C-alpha positions in Angstrom: 39.6 126.7 86.6 43.2 127.6 87.6 43.3 126.3 91.4 46.7 126.4 92.4 48.2 129.6 94.0 49.7 132.0 91.9 53.1 132.8 93.3 56.1 134.0 91.4 58.0 133.5 94.9 56.9 130.3 95.4 57.1 128.7 92.3 60.7 130.6 92.1 61.6 128.2 95.1 60.8 125.2 94.0 62.5 125.6 91.5 65.4 126.4 94.3 64.9 123.4 95.9 64.6 121.1 93.0 67.1 122.3 90.9 70.1 121.9 94.0 67.9 119.2 94.8 69.5 117.6 90.9 72.9 119.7 91.7 73.4 117.4 94.9 72.1 113.9 93.8 75.5 114.4 91.0 77.5 115.8 93.9 76.9 113.5 95.9 78.3 110.5 93.5 80.5 112.7 92.5 82.3 113.2 95.8 81.2 109.0 96.8 83.0 108.2 93.4 87.1 110.2 94.6 86.0 108.8 98.2 85.5 111.3 100.6 84.7 110.9 104.4 81.5 109.4 104.9 80.4 112.3 107.2 80.9 114.9 104.1 78.4 112.0 102.2 76.0 111.7 105.8 75.8 115.4 105.1 75.5 115.6 101.3 72.6 112.5 101.7 71.1 114.5 103.6 70.3 117.7 101.9 67.3 115.6 99.1 65.7 115.2 102.1 66.1 118.2 103.3 65.2 120.4 100.2 61.7 118.1 100.0 60.7 119.4 103.7 61.4 122.8 102.9 59.9 122.6 99.6 56.5 120.9 101.8 56.6 123.4 103.8 56.6 126.2 101.9 53.4 124.2 99.9 51.9 124.1 103.6 51.9 128.0 104.1 51.2 129.0 100.3 47.9 127.2 100.7 47.3 127.4 103.8 46.9 131.0 102.6 44.4 130.4 100.2 40.7 129.9 100.7 38.3 126.6 101.5 37.8 125.9 97.7 41.5 125.9 96.8 42.3 124.8 99.8 39.6 121.5 99.8 40.9 120.8 96.4 44.4 121.1 96.9 44.3 118.2 99.9 42.2 116.4 97.2 44.8 116.5 94.9 47.4 115.3 97.1 45.8 112.7 99.0 45.4 111.1 95.5 49.2 112.1 94.8 50.1 110.1 97.9 48.2 107.7 98.1 49.3 106.8 94.1 53.2 107.8 95.3 52.2 105.0 98.8 50.3 102.0 96.6 53.8 102.7 93.7 56.3 101.9 96.9 54.4 99.4 98.6 54.0 97.7 95.7 57.3 97.8 93.9 59.1 96.9 97.4 56.7 93.5 97.9 57.6 92.5 94.0 61.2 93.4 94.9 61.5 91.4 97.9 59.2 88.4 96.2 59.7 88.8 92.8 63.3 89.5 92.1 62.1 93.4 90.4 65.1 95.4 89.9 65.9 97.9 92.7 64.3 100.9 92.6 66.1 103.8 94.2 63.5 104.8 97.3 64.4 108.8 96.9 62.2 108.4 93.0 59.7 108.7 95.3 59.5 112.3 96.1 59.9 113.7 91.7 57.0 110.8 91.4 54.7 111.7 94.1 55.2 116.0 92.3 54.4 114.4 89.3 51.3 112.2 90.5 50.2 115.1 91.5 50.5 116.8 88.4 49.2 113.9 86.7 45.4 113.8 89.7 45.1 117.9 89.1 43.2 118.3 86.1 41.1 114.9 87.6 40.1 116.7 90.2 38.5 119.7 90.0 35.9 120.3 92.6 35.9 119.5 96.2 32.8 117.3 95.5 34.1 113.6 96.9 
């Protein structure tokens, strides 16, 4: 049973936003290396967060137009992915602070969330608790 809303517009938007997200990280890295002024770096640094917010907004709009089953399944999957993401971020931050684990950039939580969502989707197949 396929229960993610099938929308070409959403798919193209998501792919476009992910592409811009990655391009922005590359441009930001380059801009920092060549010494562009701080206001430009801050503007570039704001884009990944804005693109993530826009992707969640588009996903919310798409899901809100679906029937109750699809909304319930998607909500359960997103809660599971959010729980995994928060657990990983919290656990790793504690390990960084107290046991000298290597620093991991926080922006990696965004792709991790969507990876976790993809991983839990086939496991959560009904709206029962």
